[in-house]
Chimera marker file (.cmm) of the C-alpha trace (Angstrom):
<marker_set name="trace">
<marker id="1" x="-38.439" y="-193.092" z="-1.333" r="1" g="1" b="0" radius="0.5"/>
<marker id="2" x="-35.590" y="-195.477" z="-2.103" r="1" g="1" b="0" radius="0.5"/>
<marker id="3" x="-38.076" y="-198.197" z="-3.159" r="1" g="1" b="0" radius="0.5"/>
<marker id="4" x="-39.661" y="-195.903" z="-5.729" r="1" g="1" b="0" radius="0.5"/>
<marker id="5" x="-36.336" y="-195.034" z="-7.363" r="1" g="1" b="0" radius="0.5"/>
<marker id="6" x="-35.400" y="-198.725" z="-7.481" r="1" g="1" b="0" radius="0.5"/>
<marker id="7" x="-38.709" y="-199.559" z="-9.196" r="1" g="1" b="0" radius="0.5"/>
<marker id="8" x="-38.234" y="-196.743" z="-11.697" r="1" g="1" b="0" radius="0.5"/>
<marker id="9" x="-34.692" y="-197.913" z="-12.407" r="1" g="1" b="0" radius="0.5"/>
<marker id="10" x="-35.835" y="-201.521" z="-12.816" r="1" g="1" b="0" radius="0.5"/>
<marker id="11" x="-38.661" y="-200.468" z="-15.145" r="1" g="1" b="0" radius="0.5"/>
<marker id="12" x="-36.276" y="-198.358" z="-17.223" r="1" g="1" b="0" radius="0.5"/>
<marker id="13" x="-33.768" y="-201.213" z="-17.446" r="1" g="1" b="0" radius="0.5"/>
<marker id="14" x="-36.511" y="-203.594" z="-18.574" r="1" g="1" b="0" radius="0.5"/>
<marker id="15" x="-37.676" y="-201.094" z="-21.201" r="1" g="1" b="0" radius="0.5"/>
<marker id="16" x="-34.140" y="-200.608" z="-22.503" r="1" g="1" b="0" radius="0.5"/>
<marker id="17" x="-33.694" y="-204.384" z="-22.747" r="1" g="1" b="0" radius="0.5"/>
<marker id="18" x="-36.984" y="-204.673" z="-24.613" r="1" g="1" b="0" radius="0.5"/>
<marker id="19" x="-35.911" y="-201.887" z="-26.980" r="1" g="1" b="0" radius="0.5"/>
<marker id="20" x="-32.608" y="-203.642" z="-27.601" r="1" g="1" b="0" radius="0.5"/>
<marker id="21" x="-34.411" y="-206.929" z="-28.333" r="1" g="1" b="0" radius="0.5"/>
<marker id="22" x="-36.772" y="-205.171" z="-30.751" r="1" g="1" b="0" radius="0.5"/>
<marker id="23" x="-33.893" y="-203.443" z="-32.528" r="1" g="1" b="0" radius="0.5"/>
<marker id="24" x="-32.026" y="-206.737" z="-32.834" r="1" g="1" b="0" radius="0.5"/>
<marker id="25" x="-35.130" y="-208.358" z="-34.293" r="1" g="1" b="0" radius="0.5"/>
<marker id="26" x="-35.727" y="-205.517" z="-36.755" r="1" g="1" b="0" radius="0.5"/>
<marker id="27" x="-32.109" y="-205.496" z="-37.921" r="1" g="1" b="0" radius="0.5"/>
<marker id="28" x="-32.213" y="-209.277" z="-38.263" r="1" g="1" b="0" radius="0.5"/>
<marker id="29" x="-35.358" y="-209.003" z="-40.369" r="1" g="1" b="0" radius="0.5"/>
<marker id="30" x="-33.743" y="-206.295" z="-42.495" r="1" g="1" b="0" radius="0.5"/>
<marker id="31" x="-30.697" y="-208.513" z="-43.040" r="1" g="1" b="0" radius="0.5"/>
<marker id="32" x="-32.978" y="-211.400" z="-44.038" r="1" g="1" b="0" radius="0.5"/>
<marker id="33" x="-34.778" y="-209.208" z="-46.588" r="1" g="1" b="0" radius="0.5"/>
<marker id="34" x="-31.474" y="-207.962" z="-48.027" r="1" g="1" b="0" radius="0.5"/>
<marker id="35" x="-30.071" y="-211.486" z="-48.351" r="1" g="1" b="0" radius="0.5"/>
<marker id="36" x="-33.335" y="-212.724" z="-49.861" r="1" g="1" b="0" radius="0.5"/>
<marker id="37" x="-33.324" y="-209.938" z="-52.450" r="1" g="1" b="0" radius="0.5"/>
<marker id="38" x="-29.653" y="-210.551" z="-53.245" r="1" g="1" b="0" radius="0.5"/>
<marker id="39" x="-30.316" y="-214.256" z="-53.769" r="1" g="1" b="0" radius="0.5"/>
<marker id="40" x="-33.277" y="-213.506" z="-56.030" r="1" g="1" b="0" radius="0.5"/>
<marker id="41" x="-31.339" y="-210.957" z="-58.084" r="1" g="1" b="0" radius="0.5"/>
<marker id="42" x="-28.409" y="-213.375" z="-58.445" r="1" g="1" b="0" radius="0.5"/>
<marker id="43" x="-30.753" y="-216.151" z="-59.541" r="1" g="1" b="0" radius="0.5"/>
<marker id="44" x="-32.568" y="-213.835" z="-61.956" r="1" g="1" b="0" radius="0.5"/>
<marker id="45" x="-29.305" y="-212.673" z="-63.494" r="1" g="1" b="0" radius="0.5"/>
<marker id="46" x="-28.140" y="-216.265" z="-63.964" r="1" g="1" b="0" radius="0.5"/>
<marker id="47" x="-31.460" y="-217.111" z="-65.611" r="1" g="1" b="0" radius="0.5"/>
<marker id="48" x="-31.221" y="-214.129" z="-67.974" r="1" g="1" b="0" radius="0.5"/>
<marker id="49" x="-27.699" y="-215.147" z="-68.970" r="1" g="1" b="0" radius="0.5"/>
<marker id="50" x="-28.799" y="-218.739" z="-69.544" r="1" g="1" b="0" radius="0.5"/>
<marker id="51" x="-31.711" y="-217.641" z="-71.739" r="1" g="1" b="0" radius="0.5"/>
<marker id="52" x="-29.545" y="-215.209" z="-73.703" r="1" g="1" b="0" radius="0.5"/>
<marker id="53" x="-27.007" y="-217.951" z="-74.418" r="1" g="1" b="0" radius="0.5"/>
<marker id="54" x="-29.722" y="-220.347" z="-75.528" r="1" g="1" b="0" radius="0.5"/>
<marker id="55" x="-31.237" y="-217.698" z="-77.828" r="1" g="1" b="0" radius="0.5"/>
<marker id="56" x="-27.824" y="-216.960" z="-79.346" r="1" g="1" b="0" radius="0.5"/>
<marker id="57" x="-27.285" y="-220.651" z="-80.040" r="1" g="1" b="0" radius="0.5"/>
<marker id="58" x="-30.643" y="-221.093" z="-81.808" r="1" g="1" b="0" radius="0.5"/>
<marker id="59" x="-30.260" y="-222.970" z="-85.071" r="1" g="1" b="0" radius="0.5"/>
<marker id="60" x="-33.117" y="-221.350" z="-86.975" r="1" g="1" b="0" radius="0.5"/>
<marker id="61" x="-35.693" y="-218.582" z="-86.780" r="1" g="1" b="0" radius="0.5"/>
<marker id="62" x="-38.417" y="-220.908" z="-85.489" r="1" g="1" b="0" radius="0.5"/>
<marker id="63" x="-36.303" y="-222.047" z="-82.528" r="1" g="1" b="0" radius="0.5"/>
<marker id="64" x="-35.289" y="-218.439" z="-81.822" r="1" g="1" b="0" radius="0.5"/>
<marker id="65" x="-38.932" y="-217.295" z="-81.847" r="1" g="1" b="0" radius="0.5"/>
<marker id="66" x="-39.887" y="-220.124" z="-79.486" r="1" g="1" b="0" radius="0.5"/>
<marker id="67" x="-37.076" y="-219.259" z="-77.091" r="1" g="1" b="0" radius="0.5"/>
<marker id="68" x="-38.003" y="-215.577" z="-77.241" r="1" g="1" b="0" radius="0.5"/>
<marker id="69" x="-41.643" y="-216.290" z="-76.413" r="1" g="1" b="0" radius="0.5"/>
<marker id="70" x="-40.528" y="-218.439" z="-73.469" r="1" g="1" b="0" radius="0.5"/>
<marker id="71" x="-38.349" y="-215.574" z="-72.235" r="1" g="1" b="0" radius="0.5"/>
<marker id="72" x="-41.395" y="-213.341" z="-71.865" r="1" g="1" b="0" radius="0.5"/>
<marker id="73" x="-43.275" y="-215.792" z="-69.674" r="1" g="1" b="0" radius="0.5"/>
<marker id="74" x="-43.323" y="-214.783" z="-66.024" r="1" g="1" b="0" radius="0.5"/>
<marker id="75" x="-41.556" y="-217.095" z="-63.567" r="1" g="1" b="0" radius="0.5"/>
<marker id="76" x="-44.620" y="-217.347" z="-61.287" r="1" g="1" b="0" radius="0.5"/>
<marker id="77" x="-43.308" y="-220.142" z="-59.063" r="1" g="1" b="0" radius="0.5"/>
<marker id="78" x="-40.108" y="-218.273" z="-58.254" r="1" g="1" b="0" radius="0.5"/>
<marker id="79" x="-42.061" y="-215.073" z="-57.681" r="1" g="1" b="0" radius="0.5"/>
<marker id="80" x="-44.521" y="-216.826" z="-55.362" r="1" g="1" b="0" radius="0.5"/>
<marker id="81" x="-41.666" y="-218.378" z="-53.380" r="1" g="1" b="0" radius="0.5"/>
<marker id="82" x="-39.940" y="-214.996" z="-53.048" r="1" g="1" b="0" radius="0.5"/>
<marker id="83" x="-43.143" y="-213.314" z="-51.857" r="1" g="1" b="0" radius="0.5"/>
<marker id="84" x="-43.805" y="-216.126" z="-49.378" r="1" g="1" b="0" radius="0.5"/>
<marker id="85" x="-40.310" y="-215.819" z="-47.901" r="1" g="1" b="0" radius="0.5"/>
<marker id="86" x="-40.625" y="-212.037" z="-47.769" r="1" g="1" b="0" radius="0.5"/>
<marker id="87" x="-43.944" y="-212.239" z="-45.924" r="1" g="1" b="0" radius="0.5"/>
<marker id="88" x="-42.450" y="-214.783" z="-43.542" r="1" g="1" b="0" radius="0.5"/>
<marker id="89" x="-39.720" y="-212.317" z="-42.568" r="1" g="1" b="0" radius="0.5"/>
<marker id="90" x="-42.163" y="-209.414" z="-42.243" r="1" g="1" b="0" radius="0.5"/>
<marker id="91" x="-44.638" y="-211.391" z="-40.138" r="1" g="1" b="0" radius="0.5"/>
<marker id="92" x="-41.800" y="-212.617" z="-37.915" r="1" g="1" b="0" radius="0.5"/>
<marker id="93" x="-40.763" y="-209.040" z="-37.166" r="1" g="1" b="0" radius="0.5"/>
<marker id="94" x="-44.404" y="-208.038" z="-36.724" r="1" g="1" b="0" radius="0.5"/>
<marker id="95" x="-45.038" y="-210.826" z="-34.205" r="1" g="1" b="0" radius="0.5"/>
<marker id="96" x="-42.015" y="-209.719" z="-32.178" r="1" g="1" b="0" radius="0.5"/>
<marker id="97" x="-43.409" y="-206.175" z="-32.109" r="1" g="1" b="0" radius="0.5"/>
<marker id="98" x="-46.832" y="-207.440" z="-31.073" r="1" g="1" b="0" radius="0.5"/>
<marker id="99" x="-45.332" y="-209.585" z="-28.317" r="1" g="1" b="0" radius="0.5"/>
<marker id="100" x="-43.304" y="-206.648" z="-26.989" r="1" g="1" b="0" radius="0.5"/>
<marker id="101" x="-46.333" y="-204.369" z="-27.115" r="1" g="1" b="0" radius="0.5"/>
<marker id="102" x="-48.399" y="-206.924" z="-25.188" r="1" g="1" b="0" radius="0.5"/>
<marker id="103" x="-45.637" y="-207.188" z="-22.595" r="1" g="1" b="0" radius="0.5"/>
<marker id="104" x="-45.465" y="-203.404" z="-22.229" r="1" g="1" b="0" radius="0.5"/>
<marker id="105" x="-49.244" y="-203.086" z="-21.895" r="1" g="1" b="0" radius="0.5"/>
<marker id="106" x="-49.353" y="-205.850" z="-19.297" r="1" g="1" b="0" radius="0.5"/>
<marker id="107" x="-46.577" y="-204.155" z="-17.339" r="1" g="1" b="0" radius="0.5"/>
<marker id="108" x="-48.422" y="-200.849" z="-17.447" r="1" g="1" b="0" radius="0.5"/>
<marker id="109" x="-51.656" y="-202.493" z="-16.381" r="1" g="1" b="0" radius="0.5"/>
<marker id="110" x="-50.022" y="-204.049" z="-13.317" r="1" g="1" b="0" radius="0.5"/>
<marker id="111" x="-47.672" y="-201.173" z="-12.507" r="1" g="1" b="0" radius="0.5"/>
<marker id="112" x="-48.138" y="-199.752" z="-9.027" r="1" g="1" b="0" radius="0.5"/>
<marker id="113" x="-48.988" y="-196.100" z="-8.841" r="1" g="1" b="0" radius="0.5"/>
<marker id="114" x="-46.294" y="-194.057" z="-7.155" r="1" g="1" b="0" radius="0.5"/>
<link id1="1" id2="2" r="1" g="1" b="0" radius="0.2"/>
<link id1="2" id2="3" r="1" g="1" b="0" radius="0.2"/>
<link id1="3" id2="4" r="1" g="1" b="0" radius="0.2"/>
<link id1="4" id2="5" r="1" g="1" b="0" radius="0.2"/>
<link id1="5" id2="6" r="1" g="1" b="0" radius="0.2"/>
<link id1="6" id2="7" r="1" g="1" b="0" radius="0.2"/>
<link id1="7" id2="8" r="1" g="1" b="0" radius="0.2"/>
<link id1="8" id2="9" r="1" g="1" b="0" radius="0.2"/>
<link id1="9" id2="10" r="1" g="1" b="0" radius="0.2"/>
<link id1="10" id2="11" r="1" g="1" b="0" radius="0.2"/>
<link id1="11" id2="12" r="1" g="1" b="0" radius="0.2"/>
<link id1="12" id2="13" r="1" g="1" b="0" radius="0.2"/>
<link id1="13" id2="14" r="1" g="1" b="0" radius="0.2"/>
<link id1="14" id2="15" r="1" g="1" b="0" radius="0.2"/>
<link id1="15" id2="16" r="1" g="1" b="0" radius="0.2"/>
<link id1="16" id2="17" r="1" g="1" b="0" radius="0.2"/>
<link id1="17" id2="18" r="1" g="1" b="0" radius="0.2"/>
<link id1="18" id2="19" r="1" g="1" b="0" radius="0.2"/>
<link id1="19" id2="20" r="1" g="1" b="0" radius="0.2"/>
<link id1="20" id2="21" r="1" g="1" b="0" radius="0.2"/>
<link id1="21" id2="22" r="1" g="1" b="0" radius="0.2"/>
<link id1="22" id2="23" r="1" g="1" b="0" radius="0.2"/>
<link id1="23" id2="24" r="1" g="1" b="0" radius="0.2"/>
<link id1="24" id2="25" r="1" g="1" b="0" radius="0.2"/>
<link id1="25" id2="26" r="1" g="1" b="0" radius="0.2"/>
<link id1="26" id2="27" r="1" g="1" b="0" radius="0.2"/>
<link id1="27" id2="28" r="1" g="1" b="0" radius="0.2"/>
<link id1="28" id2="29" r="1" g="1" b="0" radius="0.2"/>
<link id1="29" id2="30" r="1" g="1" b="0" radius="0.2"/>
<link id1="30" id2="31" r="1" g="1" b="0" radius="0.2"/>
<link id1="31" id2="32" r="1" g="1" b="0" radius="0.2"/>
<link id1="32" id2="33" r="1" g="1" b="0" radius="0.2"/>
<link id1="33" id2="34" r="1" g="1" b="0" radius="0.2"/>
<link id1="34" id2="35" r="1" g="1" b="0" radius="0.2"/>
<link id1="35" id2="36" r="1" g="1" b="0" radius="0.2"/>
<link id1="36" id2="37" r="1" g="1" b="0" radius="0.2"/>
<link id1="37" id2="38" r="1" g="1" b="0" radius="0.2"/>
<link id1="38" id2="39" r="1" g="1" b="0" radius="0.2"/>
<link id1="39" id2="40" r="1" g="1" b="0" radius="0.2"/>
<link id1="40" id2="41" r="1" g="1" b="0" radius="0.2"/>
<link id1="41" id2="42" r="1" g="1" b="0" radius="0.2"/>
<link id1="42" id2="43" r="1" g="1" b="0" radius="0.2"/>
<link id1="43" id2="44" r="1" g="1" b="0" radius="0.2"/>
<link id1="44" id2="45" r="1" g="1" b="0" radius="0.2"/>
<link id1="45" id2="46" r="1" g="1" b="0" radius="0.2"/>
<link id1="46" id2="47" r="1" g="1" b="0" radius="0.2"/>
<link id1="47" id2="48" r="1" g="1" b="0" radius="0.2"/>
<link id1="48" id2="49" r="1" g="1" b="0" radius="0.2"/>
<link id1="49" id2="50" r="1" g="1" b="0" radius="0.2"/>
<link id1="50" id2="51" r="1" g="1" b="0" radius="0.2"/>
<link id1="51" id2="52" r="1" g="1" b="0" radius="0.2"/>
<link id1="52" id2="53" r="1" g="1" b="0" radius="0.2"/>
<link id1="53" id2="54" r="1" g="1" b="0" radius="0.2"/>
<link id1="54" id2="55" r="1" g="1" b="0" radius="0.2"/>
<link id1="55" id2="56" r="1" g="1" b="0" radius="0.2"/>
<link id1="56" id2="57" r="1" g="1" b="0" radius="0.2"/>
<link id1="57" id2="58" r="1" g="1" b="0" radius="0.2"/>
<link id1="58" id2="59" r="1" g="1" b="0" radius="0.2"/>
<link id1="59" id2="60" r="1" g="1" b="0" radius="0.2"/>
<link id1="60" id2="61" r="1" g="1" b="0" radius="0.2"/>
<link id1="61" id2="62" r="1" g="1" b="0" radius="0.2"/>
<link id1="62" id2="63" r="1" g="1" b="0" radius="0.2"/>
<link id1="63" id2="64" r="1" g="1" b="0" radius="0.2"/>
<link id1="64" id2="65" r="1" g="1" b="0" radius="0.2"/>
<link id1="65" id2="66" r="1" g="1" b="0" radius="0.2"/>
<link id1="66" id2="67" r="1" g="1" b="0" radius="0.2"/>
<link id1="67" id2="68" r="1" g="1" b="0" radius="0.2"/>
<link id1="68" id2="69" r="1" g="1" b="0" radius="0.2"/>
<link id1="69" id2="70" r="1" g="1" b="0" radius="0.2"/>
<link id1="70" id2="71" r="1" g="1" b="0" radius="0.2"/>
<link id1="71" id2="72" r="1" g="1" b="0" radius="0.2"/>
<link id1="72" id2="73" r="1" g="1" b="0" radius="0.2"/>
<link id1="73" id2="74" r="1" g="1" b="0" radius="0.2"/>
<link id1="74" id2="75" r="1" g="1" b="0" radius="0.2"/>
<link id1="75" id2="76" r="1" g="1" b="0" radius="0.2"/>
<link id1="76" id2="77" r="1" g="1" b="0" radius="0.2"/>
<link id1="77" id2="78" r="1" g="1" b="0" radius="0.2"/>
<link id1="78" id2="79" r="1" g="1" b="0" radius="0.2"/>
<link id1="79" id2="80" r="1" g="1" b="0" radius="0.2"/>
<link id1="80" id2="81" r="1" g="1" b="0" radius="0.2"/>
<link id1="81" id2="82" r="1" g="1" b="0" radius="0.2"/>
<link id1="82" id2="83" r="1" g="1" b="0" radius="0.2"/>
<link id1="83" id2="84" r="1" g="1" b="0" radius="0.2"/>
<link id1="84" id2="85" r="1" g="1" b="0" radius="0.2"/>
<link id1="85" id2="86" r="1" g="1" b="0" radius="0.2"/>
<link id1="86" id2="87" r="1" g="1" b="0" radius="0.2"/>
<link id1="87" id2="88" r="1" g="1" b="0" radius="0.2"/>
<link id1="88" id2="89" r="1" g="1" b="0" radius="0.2"/>
<link id1="89" id2="90" r="1" g="1" b="0" radius="0.2"/>
<link id1="90" id2="91" r="1" g="1" b="0" radius="0.2"/>
<link id1="91" id2="92" r="1" g="1" b="0" radius="0.2"/>
<link id1="92" id2="93" r="1" g="1" b="0" radius="0.2"/>
<link id1="93" id2="94" r="1" g="1" b="0" radius="0.2"/>
<link id1="94" id2="95" r="1" g="1" b="0" radius="0.2"/>
<link id1="95" id2="96" r="1" g="1" b="0" radius="0.2"/>
<link id1="96" id2="97" r="1" g="1" b="0" radius="0.2"/>
<link id1="97" id2="98" r="1" g="1" b="0" radius="0.2"/>
<link id1="98" id2="99" r="1" g="1" b="0" radius="0.2"/>
<link id1="99" id2="100" r="1" g="1" b="0" radius="0.2"/>
<link id1="100" id2="101" r="1" g="1" b="0" radius="0.2"/>
<link id1="101" id2="102" r="1" g="1" b="0" radius="0.2"/>
<link id1="102" id2="103" r="1" g="1" b="0" radius="0.2"/>
<link id1="103" id2="104" r="1" g="1" b="0" radius="0.2"/>
<link id1="104" id2="105" r="1" g="1" b="0" radius="0.2"/>
<link id1="105" id2="106" r="1" g="1" b="0" radius="0.2"/>
<link id1="106" id2="107" r="1" g="1" b="0" radius="0.2"/>
<link id1="107" id2="108" r="1" g="1" b="0" radius="0.2"/>
<link id1="108" id2="109" r="1" g="1" b="0" radius="0.2"/>
<link id1="109" id2="110" r="1" g="1" b="0" radius="0.2"/>
<link id1="110" id2="111" r="1" g="1" b="0" radius="0.2"/>
<link id1="111" id2="112" r="1" g="1" b="0" radius="0.2"/>
<link id1="112" id2="113" r="1" g="1" b="0" radius="0.2"/>
<link id1="113" id2="114" r="1" g="1" b="0" radius="0.2"/>
</marker_set>
């Protein structure tokens, strides 16, 4: 009987450790997403300020119209980089979940019946 309780305790301790590792990974991924979004918003704000200053310093209507048309163009390279970094964080968290799930399923498959 003592062996069964030790195995249950060991299994519970392993599951708690796995849960702690998953939570650490998820919180780390959340922090990465927050920092990534903060960096993008800071960069976007700086770009808006730069464009506004250049439009205010335009010498004539033609230059102002050119600068205004450039302001409406989408920054596709920056957007693509942001999306790539975001997916990298998400897939990193997903792979940790998949690894933990595989470990749990393997443990269940090889667990002795009480």
